[in-house]
N, C-alpha and C positions, 0 to 999 in steps of 0.2 A: 578461501573458498573456489571449486571453480566446477561449474556448471556450462550448458548451452540452454539459450532460451530463444526462441524467433521473436519476441516481444520485446526482448533487451535491444536497446540502440546503443551501441559501443558510441559511438560519437558524440552523443551527449550524456552518456552512464544514465540512463532513464530507459521506464519501465513504459514501453507504447501503449500497451494496453491499459494500465492504470493511471499515463500521464504523471507520472511523479516520482519519485525513487526507487529504486529497484530494491526491493527488499523480500527474499527467495518468502515464499508460502505463507504473505500476507493475503487478507481477505480479496478476493479477487486474484488474487495469482492464479496461474495453469498449474501451480506448484502444491498450493491449497488443499493440503490432507495428506498428499504424496511423500510426506518426507518427515521425521523427527528435526527439531529444531531445538538449539541451545534453550539455557534461560535466557540468557542475555537476547538472541533473538526474539526468543516469545516475548519478551519485556518492551524490546522495539517495535515488534508490531502490534503491543496493546496500548503503546503512546502514539505510535500512528492512526490506532483505529480511534482513539479517543478525541484526537486531535480532527481525523474528517467527522463525526458525529457532531463533536460543538461547529464546527464550520456549517454543516447543513442545518441544523438548527437555527445559525443566527443567520444564515440565508432565508430560510423557511419567515421565522420574525418579520426579515426585513421585507419579504413580499409582501405578507400580510399586513403589515402597515402602510404600504401604495396604498 
């Protein structure tokens, strides 16, 4: 896959905008909704979104318990 993104940190191999792994078209990405993704990439995006949602839920529960 070849593309250029101003938010991609080549040295760290990370997305600066999302502070994590660079996965084109994922939620929050500047390419979101602007390109068609393969089934494999769509599944990868789905897993990342689920992990993010779980992490936010866990953080929220921890804050409420304090």
